[in-house]
Backbone bond lengths (Angstrom), bond angles and torsions (degrees), N, CA, C in turn:
res aa  C-N    CA-C-N  psi(-1)  N-CA   C-N-CA  omega(-1)  CA-C   N-CA-C  phi
1 X - - - 1.461 - - 1.529 109.13 -
2 X 1.340 115.65 133.38 1.457 120.22 -179.95 1.524 110.57 -74.25
3 X 1.332 117.69 147.86 1.475 119.61 178.11 1.517 110.44 -65.13
4 X 1.332 116.39 144.49 1.457 121.82 -179.78 1.521 110.54 -82.13
5 X 1.327 115.90 132.63 1.457 120.89 -179.88 1.526 109.60 -82.07
6 X 1.313 117.04 126.77 1.455 121.81 176.63 1.524 108.76 -111.67
7 X 1.330 116.52 117.34 1.456 121.32 -177.51 1.524 111.09 -82.68
8 X 1.325 115.92 140.08 1.463 122.02 178.25 1.514 110.21 -71.83
9 X 1.325 116.50 -46.50 1.457 122.29 -177.80 1.524 108.22 -165.52
10 X 1.339 115.88 162.25 1.470 120.27 177.68 1.526 109.36 -103.20
11 X 1.330 116.00 135.01 1.458 122.23 -175.50 1.522 110.94 -126.46
12 X 1.321 116.56 135.13 1.458 121.64 164.96 1.524 107.01 -91.61
13 X 1.328 116.59 124.35 1.464 121.72 -178.25 1.523 107.61 -109.32
14 X 1.334 116.27 105.02 1.464 121.72 -176.97 1.520 109.33 -101.76
15 X 1.336 115.77 108.31 1.466 122.52 -175.58 1.528 107.50 -154.13
16 X 1.348 117.16 127.66 1.471 119.41 -174.84 1.519 113.41 -87.48
17 X 1.320 118.23 -14.95 1.459 120.49 177.57 1.530 109.42 -84.29
18 X 1.321 116.66 118.03 1.464 121.27 -173.20 1.519 112.47 -59.33
19 X 1.335 117.10 -42.30 1.471 120.25 -177.87 1.527 110.20 -64.84
20 X 1.335 116.15 -46.68 1.470 119.83 179.52 1.518 110.98 -64.60
21 X 1.336 117.12 -40.41 1.464 120.82 179.47 1.520 110.82 -61.95
22 X 1.320 117.47 -46.19 1.466 120.72 179.20 1.522 111.22 -62.73
23 X 1.331 116.44 -41.59 1.467 120.67 -179.74 1.526 110.95 -63.04
24 X 1.330 116.16 -45.86 1.461 120.32 179.76 1.525 111.34 -61.74
25 X 1.321 116.27 -47.50 1.467 119.95 -178.17 1.526 111.29 -64.06
26 X 1.317 116.75 -38.03 1.468 120.45 179.98 1.528 110.86 -64.72
27 X 1.331 117.32 -47.77 1.462 120.57 -178.65 1.528 111.41 -67.79
28 X 1.325 117.29 -43.22 1.464 120.42 -178.46 1.527 110.96 -65.51
29 X 1.322 116.65 -40.23 1.466 119.66 177.71 1.524 110.89 -64.34
30 X 1.335 117.23 -37.98 1.462 120.88 177.99 1.519 111.50 -64.74
31 X 1.338 116.78 -26.83 1.468 121.38 177.99 1.519 111.95 -94.02
32 X 1.318 116.67 18.74 1.469 124.30 172.44 1.518 114.35 70.92
33 X 1.340 115.78 29.80 1.458 119.53 168.83 1.527 108.51 -96.01
34 X 1.319 116.27 140.72 1.447 119.61 170.90 1.518 108.52 -81.42
35 X 1.336 117.84 124.49 1.463 120.83 -173.11 1.525 110.78 -114.98
36 X 1.344 114.81 139.63 1.458 122.66 175.83 1.520 107.03 -125.39
37 X 1.335 119.10 102.83 1.464 121.70 -176.62 1.525 111.72 -70.42
38 X 1.330 115.55 139.66 1.461 121.76 178.75 1.526 108.21 -138.30
39 X 1.329 118.71 101.49 1.468 120.75 -177.19 1.522 114.56 -79.29
40 X 1.335 118.12 -1.15 1.460 120.31 179.99 1.529 109.63 -150.42
41 X 1.331 115.62 170.14 1.460 121.09 -176.80 1.528 111.95 -64.50
42 X 1.330 117.19 -41.34 1.471 119.81 -178.13 1.517 111.54 -63.66
43 X 1.336 117.22 -38.13 1.466 120.61 177.09 1.528 110.25 -65.29
44 X 1.326 116.43 -41.90 1.465 119.94 -179.43 1.525 110.75 -62.66
45 X 1.328 117.42 -44.57 1.461 120.67 179.92 1.524 111.28 -65.24
46 X 1.318 116.69 -40.09 1.478 120.02 179.36 1.526 110.48 -63.44
47 X 1.315 117.19 -45.33 1.468 120.46 -178.76 1.529 111.05 -66.86
48 X 1.331 116.85 -39.79 1.469 119.39 178.89 1.525 111.09 -67.77
49 X 1.314 116.27 -31.70 1.464 120.00 -176.85 1.520 112.00 -74.95
50 X 1.332 116.88 -40.75 1.461 119.85 -170.96 1.530 114.51 -107.95
51 X 1.323 118.78 -18.13 1.459 120.50 -175.44 1.522 114.08 -106.74
52 X 1.323 117.61 -6.41 1.471 123.03 174.32 1.532 112.34 49.47
53 X 1.341 117.93 61.59 1.466 120.34 179.42 1.526 111.19 -70.35
54 X 1.330 115.11 167.24 1.457 120.84 176.59 1.520 112.22 -87.11
55 X 1.349 116.88 -20.39 1.466 120.16 -178.37 1.526 109.16 -161.14
56 X 1.326 115.41 148.23 1.465 122.38 174.34 1.515 108.64 -113.67
57 X 1.342 116.08 124.19 1.459 122.73 172.83 1.519 106.17 -99.29
58 X 1.326 117.65 115.07 1.464 121.67 -162.98 1.519 113.19 -124.87
59 X 1.344 115.52 124.28 1.459 121.76 169.37 1.533 107.71 -83.50
60 X 1.322 117.13 153.63 1.462 120.03 -179.55 1.515 113.08 -95.02
61 X 1.335 117.94 -26.27 1.464 122.04 -179.22 1.523 108.97 -98.89
62 X 1.325 116.05 100.18 1.460 121.94 -176.26 1.525 109.55 -122.19
63 X 1.335 117.64 155.30 1.468 119.58 -172.90 1.521 114.56 -70.69
64 X 1.324 118.73 -25.40 1.466 120.28 -173.55 1.525 114.23 -112.94
65 X 1.304 118.84 -12.09 1.463 121.64 179.31 1.522 108.65 -169.66
66 X 1.317 115.89 164.55 1.459 120.22 176.18 1.527 110.01 -76.44
67 X 1.330 115.40 141.67 1.454 119.02 175.33 1.519 112.02 -61.78
68 X 1.329 117.19 -29.67 1.462 120.54 176.78 1.528 111.26 -63.85
69 X 1.341 116.45 -36.12 1.465 119.68 177.42 1.532 110.61 -66.81
70 X 1.330 116.73 -36.90 1.470 120.62 175.39 1.523 109.91 -61.75
71 X 1.324 115.66 -46.07 1.459 121.26 -179.52 1.528 110.96 -61.68
72 X 1.325 116.88 -45.14 1.469 120.15 -179.77 1.519 111.44 -66.08
73 X 1.327 117.44 -37.54 1.464 121.00 178.43 1.523 111.06 -59.05
74 X 1.320 115.92 -40.49 1.468 120.37 -179.87 1.525 110.57 -73.01
75 X 1.317 117.62 -45.79 1.465 120.62 -176.38 1.531 112.75 -67.37
76 X 1.318 117.71 -28.10 1.462 120.89 -178.71 1.526 112.71 -89.83
77 X 1.325 117.60 1.09 1.458 121.06 -179.58 1.525 110.59 -71.42
78 X 1.340 115.34 155.41 1.467 119.33 178.73 1.521 112.53 -89.90
79 X 1.340 116.75 -7.59 1.456 120.06 178.37 1.507 113.83 81.47
80 X 1.340 118.03 0.98 1.467 120.48 -177.90 1.529 109.38 -125.67
81 X 1.346 117.29 -77.14 1.459 119.97 -176.33 1.523 112.01 -66.87
82 X 1.319 117.50 -35.33 1.465 120.51 -178.91 1.516 112.11 -75.37
83 X 1.333 117.19 -21.53 1.471 124.77 -177.56 1.525 113.30 69.84
84 X 1.323 119.08 -2.19 1.460 120.51 171.90 1.523 108.92 -82.56
85 X 1.327 116.18 145.49 1.456 120.89 172.90 1.526 107.45 -90.43
86 X 1.340 118.67 110.18 1.471 119.55 -177.30 1.519 113.34 -65.33
87 X 1.343 116.94 -14.45 1.463 120.47 179.40 1.532 112.43 -95.50
88 X 1.326 117.00 8.11 1.466 120.63 -179.34 1.524 110.43 -56.06
89 X 1.326 119.05 123.73 1.469 120.70 176.79 1.527 110.84 -63.04
90 X 1.324 116.25 134.39 1.466 121.89 -179.08 1.526 109.18 -130.19
91 X 1.327 115.75 124.14 1.461 122.09 173.99 1.525 107.38 -110.70
92 X 1.308 117.25 120.05 1.457 121.76 178.59 1.528 108.92 -84.92
93 X 1.339 115.84 131.40 1.465 122.80 176.05 1.519 106.52 -127.26
94 X 1.331 118.07 108.43 1.461 120.71 -168.82 1.516 111.86 -147.12
95 X 1.317 114.64 162.47 1.458 120.14 174.67 1.511 113.33 -86.63
96 X 1.321 116.91 -5.56 1.470 120.58 179.71 1.526 109.37 -79.85
97 X 1.328 115.50 109.53 1.463 119.36 -171.95 1.519 113.80 -110.80
98 X 1.329 117.83 8.98 1.460 119.94 179.28 1.522 111.61 -73.80
99 X 1.313 115.39 152.95 1.463 119.77 179.85 1.523 110.94 -61.13
100 X 1.339 116.86 -39.61 1.463 120.75 179.44 1.520 111.03 -62.04
101 X 1.345 116.73 -41.85 1.461 120.59 178.91 1.522 110.86 -62.91
102 X 1.328 116.04 -43.30 1.456 119.98 -179.04 1.534 111.04 -63.80
103 X 1.322 116.06 -46.26 1.463 119.77 179.82 1.530 110.34 -63.79
104 X 1.330 116.76 -41.44 1.459 119.94 179.63 1.530 110.86 -62.61
105 X 1.316 117.29 -40.28 1.457 120.40 178.85 1.517 112.57 -64.95
106 X 1.330 115.91 -43.85 1.467 119.82 179.36 1.525 111.05 -68.69
107 X 1.338 116.74 -38.47 1.461 120.03 178.36 1.525 111.48 -65.88
108 X 1.326 117.06 -27.80 1.470 121.00 179.69 1.518 112.20 -79.45
109 X 1.339 116.97 -8.25 1.459 119.46 174.57 1.505 116.02 118.30
110 X 1.343 118.61 7.88 1.467 119.93 177.22 1.524 110.26 -66.90
111 X 1.329 116.49 140.77 1.463 120.90 177.62 1.521 111.45 -81.79
112 X 1.335 116.40 -25.66 1.466 120.76 177.24 1.520 107.49 -156.90
113 X 1.335 116.13 161.41 1.460 121.89 -173.97 1.519 107.27 -141.02
114 X 1.331 116.76 117.09 1.464 121.89 -177.85 1.527 108.74 -124.61
115 X 1.331 116.16 135.33 1.463 121.54 -174.21 1.529 110.55 -100.71
116 X 1.322 116.29 140.64 1.462 122.78 172.83 1.524 108.63 -80.68
117 X 1.336 118.63 150.19 1.477 126.24 -5.93 1.525 110.90 -69.49
118 X 1.316 115.13 148.16 1.456 120.18 -174.01 1.523 109.82 -125.08
119 X 1.314 114.75 161.70 1.456 121.24 172.85 1.521 107.66 -102.79
120 X 1.328 115.74 126.64 1.459 119.00 -174.80 1.530 113.48 -57.46
121 X 1.334 120.96 -42.73 1.474 119.41 179.28 1.530 112.98 -56.62
122 X 1.344 116.46 -37.17 1.466 118.79 177.93 1.521 110.62 -68.12
123 X 1.325 117.39 -42.12 1.468 120.84 177.52 1.525 110.50 -59.62
124 X 1.316 116.75 -46.04 1.471 120.63 179.12 1.523 111.10 -59.61
125 X 1.318 117.07 -42.64 1.461 120.75 179.70 1.525 111.01 -64.37
126 X 1.324 117.56 -40.02 1.459 120.78 179.88 1.527 111.06 -67.30
127 X 1.331 116.38 -39.97 1.468 120.13 177.59 1.524 110.33 -60.88
128 X 1.318 116.56 -45.98 1.469 120.05 -179.51 1.524 111.36 -65.04
129 X 1.332 116.71 -37.17 1.466 119.82 179.59 1.532 110.49 -65.48
130 X 1.331 117.27 -42.22 1.471 120.61 178.88 1.521 110.27 -65.24
131 X 1.322 117.29 -41.27 1.461 120.40 179.07 1.525 111.28 -64.23
132 X 1.325 117.31 -38.09 1.468 119.92 177.56 1.514 110.84 -64.32
133 X 1.329 116.41 -44.06 1.470 119.73 -179.42 1.523 110.80 -64.00
134 X 1.294 117.05 -44.75 1.460 120.11 -177.74 1.522 111.39 -73.63
135 X 1.324 116.91 -21.85 1.462 119.27 179.28 1.504 112.86 -64.87
136 X 1.340 116.99 -22.91 1.458 121.43 179.80 1.522 112.24 -91.62
137 X 1.348 117.11 -6.73 1.459 119.80 -179.03 1.522 110.63 -78.38
138 X 1.325 115.36 154.75 1.459 119.29 177.41 1.519 109.37 -71.36
139 X 1.326 115.84 146.66 1.454 119.61 -177.86 1.517 110.55 -81.26
140 X 1.352 115.21 157.18 1.447 121.39 -176.80 1.517 112.05 -95.40
141 X 1.345 116.23 -171.00 1.462 120.69 -178.88 1.524 111.79 -59.76
142 X 1.321 115.79 146.63 1.459 121.81 179.02 1.521 108.58 -124.85
143 X 1.334 116.53 137.27 1.452 122.08 176.37 1.520 109.36 -115.41
144 X 1.313 116.86 125.49 1.460 123.26 173.11 1.521 106.48 -126.44
145 X 1.345 116.17 98.12 1.451 119.64 -172.80 1.521 109.88 63.89
146 X 1.339 117.21 -127.42 1.460 119.95 177.68 1.524 112.14 -95.45
147 X 1.340 115.85 11.78 1.460 121.64 175.00 1.523 109.09 -94.58
148 X 1.333 117.07 125.43 1.465 122.37 179.10 1.524 108.65 -122.17
149 X 1.329 115.51 127.76 1.464 122.06 -179.03 1.528 107.74 -119.18
150 X 1.310 116.89 122.53 1.466 122.33 178.43 1.530 107.81 -112.70
151 X 1.346 118.61 96.61 1.468 120.96 -176.42 1.519 113.77 -62.17
152 X 1.344 117.67 -34.23 1.460 119.52 -176.42 1.528 111.53 -66.37
153 X 1.318 115.91 -40.84 1.466 120.11 179.36 1.523 112.73 -96.87
154 X 1.323 115.92 -0.95 1.469 121.75 -177.12 1.534 109.60 50.32
155 X 1.327 114.59 50.11 1.460 121.38 -176.90 1.521 109.14 -120.01
156 X 1.328 116.42 136.67 1.461 122.45 -179.28 1.524 108.84 -130.12
157 X 1.337 116.04 132.78 1.459 120.71 174.21 1.527 108.93 -131.68
158 X 1.328 115.60 148.69 1.465 122.77 174.25 1.524 107.12 -128.26
159 X 1.346 115.92 113.25 1.449 119.85 -177.90 1.512 113.00 58.67
160 X 1.336 117.17 33.52 1.451 121.97 -179.52 1.518 114.32 87.34
161 X 1.331 117.70 -10.71 1.471 121.68 178.67 1.516 109.42 -87.80
162 X 1.337 116.69 125.10 1.456 119.94 179.23 1.524 110.19 -74.86
163 X 1.320 115.09 134.63 1.463 121.89 -178.48 1.526 108.09 -111.10
164 X 1.311 116.76 125.61 1.462 121.06 179.85 1.529 109.20 -97.38
165 X 1.325 115.21 121.33 1.452 121.88 -176.11 1.521 110.46 -120.65
166 X 1.324 115.90 154.26 1.456 119.97 170.96 1.527 109.19 -72.58
167 X 1.305 116.46 169.44 1.468 120.22 -178.72 1.521 111.28 -58.94
168 X 1.317 117.28 -46.59 1.463 120.49 -177.63 1.519 111.79 -71.34
169 X 1.321 117.84 -34.10 1.463 119.91 176.71 1.528 110.20 -64.31
170 X 1.339 115.85 -41.39 1.467 118.90 177.91 1.523 110.48 -65.40
171 X 1.320 117.51 -43.13 1.465 120.54 179.73 1.525 110.93 -62.12
172 X 1.321 117.31 -37.28 1.460 121.03 177.35 1.525 110.28 -66.12
173 X 1.326 116.94 -45.02 1.464 120.68 178.26 1.519 110.90 -61.25
174 X 1.312 116.34 -42.30 1.462 120.27 -179.92 1.524 110.88 -63.01
175 X 1.320 117.23 -41.05 1.470 120.52 178.69 1.525 110.80 -63.73
176 X 1.334 117.21 -43.91 1.472 120.59 -179.56 1.521 111.75 -67.46
177 X 1.346 117.36 -34.12 1.459 120.75 -176.47 1.522 112.85 -74.23
178 X 1.327 117.91 -11.62 1.464 120.26 177.61 1.520 111.40 -60.91
179 X 1.325 116.93 -29.35 1.463 122.69 177.39 1.528 106.38 -152.86
180 X 1.337 118.39 84.23 1.471 122.13 -164.46 1.522 115.91 -58.49
181 X 1.336 119.41 -30.25 1.464 120.27 -177.83 1.526 113.04 -96.55
182 X 1.312 116.90 -5.50 1.469 119.52 -179.39 1.526 110.31 -79.48
183 X 1.313 116.33 141.09 1.458 121.18 174.95 1.533 108.27 -84.89
184 X 1.334 116.41 113.97 1.463 121.74 175.66 1.528 108.08 -89.71
185 X 1.323 116.67 130.72 1.459 119.35 178.47 1.525 109.99 -69.43
186 X 1.329 115.07 159.62 1.461 118.97 178.34 1.524 111.05 -61.16
187 X 1.324 116.12 -37.72 1.458 119.66 179.82 1.540 110.98 -62.94
188 X 1.351 116.54 -41.12 1.468 120.28 179.47 1.528 110.86 -63.08
189 X 1.326 116.82 -44.23 1.462 120.27 -177.37 1.524 111.92 -70.82
190 X 1.335 116.90 -39.07 1.466 119.63 177.08 1.525 111.04 -63.16
191 X 1.326 115.90 -36.01 1.457 120.40 178.03 1.527 110.54 -70.34
192 X 1.344 116.95 -45.91 1.467 121.06 -175.48 1.520 112.81 -68.52
193 X 1.330 117.47 -37.15 1.468 120.56 -172.59 1.523 112.37 -99.46
194 X 1.341 116.56 -38.85 1.468 119.82 -175.16 1.530 113.65 -114.32
195 X 1.347 116.54 -1.72 1.469 121.84 -179.87 1.521 112.27 61.97
196 X 1.350 116.97 29.52 1.460 120.38 172.81 1.522 108.52 -79.04
197 X 1.305 117.29 133.61 1.454 121.26 -179.99 1.533 109.69 -108.00
198 X 1.335 115.51 129.88 1.458 119.71 176.45 1.522 112.16 81.60
199 X 1.340 116.49 179.70 1.466 121.69 -179.43 1.525 111.46 -59.82
200 X 1.337 115.51 146.65 1.464 120.76 179.67 1.521 109.20 -149.03
201 X 1.319 116.70 145.00 1.458 122.13 178.68 1.530 112.20 -95.83
202 X 1.315 117.48 5.57 1.457 120.27 -178.28 1.529 111.00 -63.08
203 X 1.345 116.26 148.03 1.461 122.02 177.07 1.531 111.05 -99.56
204 X 1.316 117.07 11.16 1.461 121.51 -177.89 1.521 112.05 -56.81
205 X 1.327 116.29 -47.62 1.456 119.57 -178.63 1.522 111.08 -61.38
206 X 1.325 117.66 -46.68 1.459 120.60 -176.82 1.530 111.51 -62.50
207 X 1.320 117.55 -41.20 1.461 120.00 -179.03 1.528 110.95 -68.62
208 X 1.333 117.35 -40.03 1.465 120.06 178.25 1.533 110.72 -67.59
209 X 1.335 116.89 -40.06 1.465 120.40 178.98 1.523 110.97 -62.86
210 X 1.317 116.60 -39.54 1.461 120.68 179.10 1.529 111.27 -64.79
211 X 1.330 116.79 -45.18 1.462 120.23 179.00 1.526 111.33 -65.84
212 X 1.333 116.60 -38.61 1.454 120.83 178.55 1.521 110.72 -63.17
213 X 1.316 117.52 -42.68 1.464 122.26 178.51 1.525 110.91 -59.57
214 X 1.330 116.98 -46.16 1.465 120.74 -179.07 1.534 111.15 -66.70
215 X 1.331 117.09 -35.86 1.461 120.03 -179.42 1.526 111.57 -69.13
216 X 1.316 116.78 -40.30 1.462 120.58 -177.19 1.523 112.07 -72.67
217 X 1.318 116.96 -41.25 1.470 120.50 -177.60 1.523 108.93 -148.10
218 X 1.344 117.83 83.76 1.466 121.24 -174.56 1.522 113.93 -58.15
219 X 1.342 117.94 -30.41 1.461 120.68 -174.95 1.526 112.77 -96.08
220 X 1.332 116.39 -46.35 1.471 119.00 -173.26 1.510 115.42 -94.57
221 X 1.340 116.79 -22.86 1.458 119.11 -178.10 1.514 113.07 57.14
222 X 1.368 115.21 40.41 1.468 118.03 -174.56 1.523 113.09 -70.83
223 X 1.310 117.45 -25.35 1.459 120.95 -173.03 1.532 110.53 -106.49
224 X 1.317 115.48 162.13 1.467 124.24 179.60 1.530 110.01 63.34
225 X 1.305 113.91 80.33 1.470 122.08 -177.54 1.526 109.44 -88.54
226 X 1.328 116.30 125.78 1.466 122.15 178.35 1.525 109.05 -86.13
227 X 1.309 116.58 115.60 1.470 121.85 176.22 1.528 106.55 -98.66
228 X 1.308 116.34 97.55 1.454 122.97 -168.43 1.523 112.57 -53.73
229 X 1.304 114.74 130.37 1.455 121.30 177.45 1.514 114.40 81.85
230 X 1.345 116.83 -6.02 1.471 119.75 -177.80 1.527 110.91 -120.62
231 X 1.334 116.72 -63.89 1.461 120.10 -177.27 1.506 111.37 172.26
232 X 1.329 116.98 -135.26 1.456 121.89 -175.51 1.523 110.82 -140.02
233 X 1.325 114.16 155.97 1.456 121.48 167.68 1.517 107.47 -138.42
234 X 1.337 116.51 165.42 1.448 119.53 -173.13 1.522 111.29 -80.87
235 X 1.320 117.12 -45.98 1.459 120.77 179.85 1.516 109.18 -136.72
236 X 1.330 116.13 161.56 1.462 120.65 177.90 1.521 109.08 -69.06
237 X 1.318 116.09 143.21 1.464 120.14 -178.46 1.510 112.59 -73.58
């Protein structure tokens, strides 16, 4: 059996020069990053909107739009209707080396700014540093179908209807929404929400999951799927 590849993070690599794009993707993939090549601004925006990457590596000189406009589009998003994550880490990699360009890029919301020609080991180190910093930040709003979860405001809506949850019900929903189609075991959820360690015979999880399901969708029960004998997931895969 071949060893399973575990990716560190997923990256959109936006670069219009084919040789540089191939080189970046080859090195990043070898270092266990999942890479999504984007040779233009429209591709980068599409991938960031629908594929939810962990980081965007962004050139500023693109054939169809300025990289700064891409950066501003992401930073000005609300995180819900636009489907962009405004907190998406962005590392600018560009040939523009003037002080004004650097300041403008950082003022527009770049997390780091690296000038070409570059050394790949330094780029890799900067990417990892940005990911570490952002890993400690609070997460933003999440949309799963017509379900919207805002962790910062602890606010939940379904189809525009606000849903009022208890603290533990919200924490359970937040844990499930981290990966909506994944089946979380009962042990994982008890640990994440109630800090229970190891196997437990408590019915706390089941009762909270049942109440959460009724609160989110009283008629259809579309959310909080019970996977018998294993645990729960938020939606069917």
